[in-house]
MARSE-586920 format. One record per residue (C-alpha): x, y, z. Coordinates in steps of 0.25 Angstrom, whole numbers, padded with zeros to 4 digits, always signed. Each point is the difference from the previous one (the first is absolute). Layout:
MARSE-586920
XYZ ...
This chain:
MARSE-586920
+0013+0064-0090 -0002+0006+0014 +0011+0009+0006 +0010-0010+0006 +0004+0001+0015 +0014-0005-0003 +0012+0008-0005 +0005-0001-0014 +0011-0010+0003 -0002-0010+0011 +0008-0012-0006 +0006-0002+0013 -0013-0003+0007 +0004-0014+0001 +0006-0010+0010 +0015-0001-0001 +0000-0015-0002 -0008+0003-0013 +0012+0008-0005 +0010-0011+0004 -0008-0011-0006 -0001+0009-0013 +0015+0001+0000 +0002-0014+0002 -0009-0004-0012 +0008+0010-0008 +0013-0005+0005 -0004-0014-0003 -0004+0003-0014 -0015-0002+0003 -0005+0014-0002 -0008-0004-0012 -0006-0012+0006 -0015+0001-0002 -0009-0002+0012 -0014+0000+0006 -0003+0005+0013 -0014+0001+0007 -0004+0010+0011 -0011-0006+0010 -0004-0001+0014 -0001-0012+0009 -0011+0004+0010 -0011+0010+0000 +0000+0011+0010 -0010+0004+0011 -0006-0014+0002 -0006+0001-0014 +0003-0008-0013 +0004+0010-0010 +0008+0013-0004 -0004+0012-0008 +0011+0002-0010 +0006+0014+0000 +0013+0006-0004 +0001-0003-0015 +0000+0015-0004 +0012+0003+0009 +0007-0012-0005 -0002+0005-0014 +0005+0014+0005 +0013-0007+0006 +0003-0008-0013 -0002+0012-0008 +0011+0008+0008 +0009-0013+0001 +0014+0005-0003 +0013+0000+0007 +0005+0015+0001 +0015+0004+0001 -0002+0003+0015 -0006-0014+0002 +0011-0007-0007 +0010+0009+0008 -0006-0005+0013 +0000-0014-0004 +0015+0001-0004 +0003+0005+0014 -0006-0012+0007 +0011-0009+0005 +0001-0015+0005 +0007-0005+0012 +0013+0002-0006 -0002+0015-0002 +0000-0002-0015 -0012+0004-0009 -0011-0011-0001 -0004+0003-0014 +0010+0001-0012 -0001+0011-0010 -0005-0009-0011 -0012-0003+0008 -0003+0015+0003 +0001+0003-0015 -0010-0012-0003 -0010+0007+0010 +0002+0013-0006 -0004-0006-0014 -0011-0008+0006 -0013+0001-0009 -0013-0006+0005 -0003-0012-0008 -0010-0008+0008 -0014-0004-0002 -0010+0001+0011 -0014-0005+0003 -0008+0004+0012 -0014+0000+0006 -0006+0014-0002 -0001+0009+0012 -0013-0003+0008 +0000-0015-0003 -0003-0010+0011 +0011-0010+0001 +0002-0012+0009 +0012-0007+0006 +0010-0006-0009 -0006+0007-0012 +0010+0008-0008 -0002+0015+0000 +0011+0003-0009 +0008-0009-0010 +0013+0006-0005 +0008-0007-0011 +0014+0005-0005 +0015+0001+0002 +0002-0006+0014 +0008+0012+0004 -0011+0010-0003 -0010-0010+0007 +0008-0001+0012 +0002+0015+0002 -0015+0002-0001 -0003-0010+0012 +0001+0010+0011 -0007+0012-0006 -0011-0008-0006 -0003-0006+0014 +0002+0013+0007 -0010+0007-0010 -0010-0011+0000 -0001-0006+0014 -0003+0013+0009 -0010+0006-0010 -0007-0013-0001 -0001-0002+0015 -0006+0014+0002 -0010-0001-0012 -0004-0014+0006 -0002+0007+0014 -0008+0011-0006 -0009-0009-0007 -0003-0008+0013 -0003+0013+0007 -0009+0004-0012 -0007-0013+0001 -0002+0002+0015 -0006+0014-0002 -0011-0006-0009 -0002+0012-0009 +0004+0011+0010 +0011+0010-0004 +0014-0003+0004 +0011+0010+0002 +0015-0003+0001 +0006+0009+0011 +0013-0007+0001 +0011+0009-0005 +0005+0004+0014 +0002-0015+0004 +0006-0005-0013 +0013-0006-0001 +0007+0012-0007 -0003+0009-0011 +0000-0011-0011 -0008-0009+0009 -0010+0010+0002 -0002+0004-0015 +0000-0014-0005 -0009-0005+0011 -0010+0012-0003 -0001-0004-0015 -0001-0015+0004 -0011+0003+0010 -0008+0008-0010 +0001-0012-0010 -0004-0009+0011 -0013+0007+0003 +0002+0013+0008 -0007+0012-0005 +0010+0011+0003 +0013+0003+0007 +0005+0010+0010 +0013-0001-0008 +0001+0013-0008 +0012-0004-0008 -0006-0013-0004 -0013+0007-0004 +0008+0009-0009 +0009-0011-0006 -0011-0011-0002 -0013+0008-0001 -0006-0005+0013 -0010+0008+0007 +0005+0007+0012 -0008+0001+0013 +0002+0005+0014 -0006+0006+0013 +0006+0008+0011 +0009-0005+0012 -0001+0002+0015 +0010+0011-0001 -0010+0009-0008 -0010-0002+0011 +0010+0002+0012 +0006+0013-0007 -0013+0007+0003 -0007+0005+0013 -0011-0011-0001 -0005-0010-0009 -0012+0008-0006 +0010+0011-0003 +0009-0010-0007 -0011-0006-0008 -0006+0014-0004 +0014+0004-0005 +0002-0012-0008 -0014+0001-0006 +0003+0015-0005 +0013-0004-0007 -0005-0014-0006 -0015+0002-0001 -0001-0009-0012 +0008-0012+0006 -0003+0001+0015 +0003-0013+0007 +0001+0002+0015 +0008-0008+0010 -0009-0002+0012 +0008-0008+0010 +0011+0009+0005 -0008+0002+0014 -0014-0006+0002 -0004-0007-0013 -0015+0002+0002 +0002+0015+0004 +0008+0001-0013 -0011-0005-0008 -0010+0009+0006 +0010+0012-0003 +0002-0005-0014 -0015+0000-0002 +0000+0014+0005 +0010+0005-0010 -0007-0009-0011 -0012+0009+0002 +0008+0013-0001 +0005-0006-0013 -0014-0003-0005 -0003+0015+0002 +0012+0004-0009 -0005-0010-0011 +0010-0011+0003 -0001-0014+0006 +0008-0007+0010 +0007-0011-0007 +0003-0010+0012 +0005-0003+0013 +0012-0009+0004 +0001-0009+0012 +0014-0004+0003 -0001-0007+0014 -0009-0007+0010 -0011-0011-0003 -0002+0004-0015 -0013-0009-0001 -0006+0007+0012 +0005+0014-0002 -0004-0001-0015 -0014-0004+0003 -0002+0011+0010 +0006+0010-0010 -0009-0005-0011 -0012+0002+0009 +0004+0014+0004 +0003+0004-0015 -0013-0006-0005 -0009+0007+0011 +0007+0013-0003 -0003+0000-0015 +0013-0006-0005 -0003-0014-0005 +0009+0002-0012 +0013+0004+0008 +0009-0012+0000 +0007-0006+0011 +0015-0003-0002 +0008-0010+0009 +0014-0002+0002 +0009-0006+0012 +0008-0011-0004 -0010-0007-0009 +0002-0012-0009 -0009-0010-0007 -0002-0008+0013 -0004+0012+0009 -0009+0005-0012 -0007-0013-0001 -0002+0000+0015 -0006+0014+0000 -0009-0003-0011 -0005-0012+0007 -0003+0009+0012 -0008+0009-0010 +0009+0012+0002 -0005+0013-0007 +0013+0002-0008 -0001+0005-0014 +0015+0002-0003 +0012-0008+0005 +0014+0007+0001 +0010-0011+0001 +0015+0003+0002 +0011-0008+0007 -0006-0014-0001 -0002+0002-0015 +0013+0008-0004 +0009-0009+0007 -0008-0013-0002 +0001-0001+0015 -0004-0014+0003 +0009-0006-0011 +0010+0010-0005 +0006-0008-0011 -0004-0009-0012 +0009-0012-0002 +0002+0002-0015 +0011-0007-0006 +0007-0001-0014 +0005-0013-0005 +0007-0006-0012 -0008-0010-0007 +0007-0002-0014 +0013+0002-0006 +0006-0002-0014 +0011+0004-0010 -0007+0008-0010 -0005-0008-0011 +0000-0013+0008 -0011-0007+0008 -0004+0005+0013 +0006-0007+0013 -0011+0001+0010 +0004+0003+0015 -0006-0003+0013 +0004+0005+0014 -0002-0011+0010 +0000+0001+0015 -0002-0008+0013 -0012+0009+0001 -0009-0005-0010 -0007+0013-0001 +0012+0007-0005 +0002-0009-0012 -0002+0008-0013 -0008-0004-0013 +0009-0002-0012 -0003+0005-0014 -0005+0012-0008 -0012+0003+0007 -0014+0006-0003 -0013+0000+0009 -0013-0003-0007 -0012+0004+0008 -0013-0007-0003 -0015+0004+0001 -0012-0006+0005 -0012+0008-0005 +0005+0015+0003 +0009-0004+0012 +0014-0005+0001 +0001-0015+0002 +0014-0004+0001 +0015+0003-0005 +0010-0009-0006 +0015+0003-0001 +0005-0006-0013 +0012+0000-0008 +0000+0008-0013 +0004-0012-0009 -0013-0007+0005 -0011+0000-0009 -0013+0002+0008 -0010+0001-0012 -0006-0014+0004 -0002+0004+0014 +0009-0003+0012 +0001-0008+0013 +0003+0008+0012 +0007-0006+0012 -0003+0006+0014 +0013+0003+0007 -0006-0003+0014 -0004-0014-0005 +0007-0005-0012 -0009-0012-0001 -0011+0010-0003 -0002+0004-0014 -0010+0009-0008 -0002-0001-0015 -0004+0012-0007 -0006-0001-0014 +0005+0007-0013 -0013+0009-0001 +0001+0006+0014 +0002+0015-0001 +0014+0005+0006 +0010+0012+0000 +0015-0001+0001 +0005+0009+0011 +0014+0004-0004 +0000+0010-0012 +0011+0005-0008 +0007+0012+0006 +0014+0000-0007 +0005-0007-0012 +0015-0001-0002 +0001+0013+0008 -0011+0008-0007 -0012+0004+0008 -0013-0005-0007 -0010+0002+0012 -0009+0012+0001 -0001+0005+0014 -0014+0001+0005 -0004+0012+0009 -0001-0001+0015 -0015+0001-0001 +0000-0012-0009 +0009-0008+0009 -0009+0004+0012 -0012-0005-0007 +0006-0013-0004 +0003-0004+0014 -0015+0001+0004 -0004-0007-0013 +0010-0011+0003 -0005-0002+0014 -0015+0000-0005 +0004-0011-0010 +0003-0011+0011 -0010-0007+0009 -0002+0009+0012 +0004-0011+0009 +0014+0000-0007 +0002+0015+0003 -0006+0001+0014 +0010+0006+0010 +0001-0011+0010 +0001-0015-0003 -0002+0001-0015 -0003-0012-0008 +0011-0006-0008 +0001+0004-0014 +0006-0011-0008 +0013+0003-0006 +0009-0012-0005 +0010-0004-0010 -0003-0006-0014 +0002-0015+0001 +0012-0001-0009 +0007+0012+0007 -0003-0007+0014 +0006-0013-0005 +0012+0008-0005 +0002+0007+0014 -0001-0014+0006 +0010-0006-0010 +0010+0012+0003 -0001-0001+0015 +0002-0015-0001 +0012+0002-0009 +0006+0010+0010 +0000-0011+0010 -0007+0008+0011 -0003-0008+0013 -0010+0005+0010 +0005+0004+0013 -0003-0011+0010 -0003+0010+0011 -0004+0014+0000 -0003+0007+0013 -0007+0013+0003 -0002+0008+0012 -0014+0006+0002 +0000+0012+0010 -0014+0002+0005 -0005+0014+0004 +0012+0006+0007 -0007+0013+0001 +0000+0012+0009 -0014-0002+0005 +0004-0013+0005 +0012+0005+0008 -0002+0002+0015 -0003+0015-0002 -0009-0002-0012 -0015+0000-0002 -0001-0015+0002 +0012-0004+0008 +0005-0014+0000 +0009-0002+0013 +0015+0001-0004 -0004+0001-0015 +0011+0009-0003 +0010-0011+0005 -0002-0008-0013 +0007+0010-0008 +0014-0004+0004 -0003-0015-0001 -0006+0002-0014 +0012+0008-0005 +0010-0010+0005 -0006-0011-0008 -0003+0007-0013 +0013-0003-0007 -0003-0015+0002 -0011+0000-0010 +0000+0001-0016 -0013+0008+0001 -0006+0009+0010 -0015+0005-0001 -0008+0008+0010 -0015+0002+0003 -0006+0013+0004 -0014+0003+0006 -0006+0011-0009 -0013+0003+0005 -0010+0011-0005 -0004+0010+0011 -0014-0006+0000 +0004-0014+0001 -0011-0008+0007 +0009-0007+0009 +0002+0013+0008 -0008+0000+0012 -0003+0015-0001 -0008-0002-0012 -0010-0009+0008 +0000+0008+0013 +0006-0012+0006 +0012-0003+0008 +0013-0007-0005 -0001-0014+0003 -0015-0002-0002 -0004-0010-0011 -0010+0003-0011 -0004-0007-0013 +0007+0006-0012 -0002-0005-0014 -0006-0013+0006 +0012-0003+0009 +0003+0003+0015 +0009+0013+0001 +0007+0005+0012 -0001+0015+0000 +0014+0008+0001 +0005+0014+0003 +0002+0008-0013 +0013-0004-0005 +0009-0001-0012 -0008+0010-0008 +0005+0002-0014 +0011+0010-0001 +0000+0003+0015 +0013-0001+0008 -0006-0011+0007 +0000-0009-0012 +0014+0002-0003 +0011-0010+0003 +0006+0001+0014 +0013+0009-0001 +0012-0009-0001 -0006-0011-0008 +0009-0003-0012 -0008+0003-0012 +0011-0002-0010 -0001-0015+0000 -0015+0000-0003 -0003-0004-0014 -0015+0004+0001 -0010+0005+0010 -0014-0006+0000 -0011+0008+0005 -0012-0006+0007 -0013+0005+0007 -0004+0010-0012 -0014-0004-0001 -0009+0007+0011 -0010-0012+0001 +0010-0011+0004 +0012-0001+0008 +0013-0007-0004 +0009-0006+0010 +0007-0010-0010 +0011+0006-0009 -0007-0009-0011 -0015+0002+0001 -0011+0008+0006 -0007-0006+0012 -0011-0005-0009 +0010-0007-0010 -0007+0007-0011 +0012+0008-0005 +0015-0001+0000 +0011+0010+0001 +0009-0007-0011 +0010-0004+0010 -0002-0015-0002 +0001+0001-0015 +0012+0009+0001 +0008-0010+0009 -0003-0011-0010 +0004+0008-0011 +0014+0002+0007 +0001-0015+0002 -0002+0001+0015 -0004-0013+0007 +0004+0003+0014 -0004+0012+0008 +0004+0006+0014 -0010+0009+0006 +0003+0011+0011 -0007+0013+0005 -0012+0005+0007 -0009-0006+0006 +0003-0014+0002 -0014-0004+0004 -0007+0007-0012 +0007+0005-0012 +0012-0009+0001 -0008-0012+0004 -0010+0001-0012 +0011+0003-0010 +0007-0013+0005 -0013-0008-0001 -0002+0005-0014 +0014-0002-0005 -0001-0015+0005 -0013-0001-0007 +0006+0005-0013 +0011-0011+0001 +0012+0008+0005 +0008-0006+0010 -0002+0010+0011 +0008+0004+0012 -0003+0011+0010 +0012+0007+0007 -0006+0001+0014 +0010+0010+0006 -0002+0009-0012 -0015+0001+0003 -0008+0005+0012 -0015-0003+0004 -0010+0011+0003 -0007-0010+0010 -0014+0006+0000 -0003-0012+0009 +0011-0006+0009 +0007-0011-0007 -0004+0003-0014 +0014+0000-0005 +0002-0015+0006 -0013-0004-0006 +0004+0006-0014 +0013-0008+0000 -0008-0013+0003 -0010+0003-0011 +0012+0002-0010 +0007-0012+0004 -0012-0008-0001 +0000+0002-0015 +0015-0002-0002 +0006+0014+0002 +0013-0001+0007 +0004+0010+0011 +0014+0004+0000 +0010+0010+0006 +0008+0010-0008 +0013-0007+0003 -0006-0013-0007 -0003+0008-0013 
């Protein structure tokens, strides 16, 4: 097993309430109750439909070192309650000191593609032990899986080019950095700049030079020449410290000097500017100077969206250095993995299946002792069924589509399949042979290639059918009915539309008094059960930008078959202008939906692009949360607010626009008033914040 990044004793790596519940089970005489828990996630990240499972090796390392040392117990004994007395009595601390792991664990192997609601881990054993493992299992699975998924997306965008992970300096602490480097390599990166991760996990390490090297010398040529002398067999030169094209020409000069010494210039790196344009010019200079084999490395806040955009512009880039947006999962920095009880029993007796129900149907859990069976059609995966282990599937099964319970798919007995959860521990004994990191890395790419390409595409992927086996679905419905859960009669959501810096009065695309909506919006946030936001998130070469057509903002062209008003460059991905206006209370936002990502079509509405061919996922999300009424506020009233409201009404939501929490851009005088009339014509109500 690889060297763990954890200390020998990390039994206190848990939330305090896990220990208080464990104490409660022990105190109540329930410590030997047998239980089953499942770890799964509810929603896929990054606008995709799946997750790359990662983190099992560190879970095994954690369990292997799971013991309460004397200093751990001494600390727990010092924790007091509100009365100043110890919370845990001595007998419980003795129980912890004698704790011997006795659980059975099944898990999907690292590198497996997993879909929402499918169990990634199933753990069965004494309820105290299962409960104590909730937090560490989530911690050790959520973040690695998130980063591996992001890395796999970036590798897909790079389409065979080499991808280097350069994120150490921006990572969330030492442990976050090392974990993320391993996960990124598994997901598809070819190397890391993180030397510690390279040593611990056998990951190739790569690096170039920084601007400080160039600036430390009298001029750029001297800096390049000096580096070529000390690193002639690994010479990659950073050429954008001053003038990029001049830097390329000087790198070529030093490359010729290396040739004379029997070495070869390895590459140049671009870290700023228009990477498509500069890489093309650099490629021409290199090719014309006898260096067609010299590779061009690009960095500068890259992610899969920007890489795809640069690829579409035919950028001459061979290697992609990706840092901040990978190592931090910048656009969605958390996976919503959860860990839920699904069965409990007194040893030797029948199982009692459990279900968590909720006013939000999306948060209801699946009962039983679950397994996932993945079926094939020819050589591709064709659908997954979640089933209870006591159910015999030898005669085939019927799968119920969770998004349409009237829809069924029958699978015959002779269809090829694999069960995803495999034995890891049996009664506390490790029975699983860990694969190498290279085997896990290869598994990811094999898995991606085993789905239809439309299922794995980066934007608007096709749905891959995952459902409950029919009898399990009936059991869930029965237990839900038994719980007597009533649907909430009314669930309201507030949609904040594009309250971003570039739409403030000082932004690149100013909306008059746009910043004044912030205080009004903040005042009404607490009146809603759910608050979401939309965010314009354009690639730098978006075709709605007038500059790319040598036209003026306000002119109209045909774009993707529809009329398009040309705008100033605004809300470019990762720019300051794309950030929310300072002071807007983001803590209440449950989720942010980005729009305008596709360069060929604009997106005013928070639900769909202007062609209504692709959606952002906002509509499905609201329906999953049980929302039937939406209030909309933000910028600008006559464009993005209006179109979001029109689509909300068309989707069946009772729709209201908070007019004093919105402002119009008024490209033409009176556009704001006309927008209000247009919305009212389809039943949208116009209200003031005081009426919310």
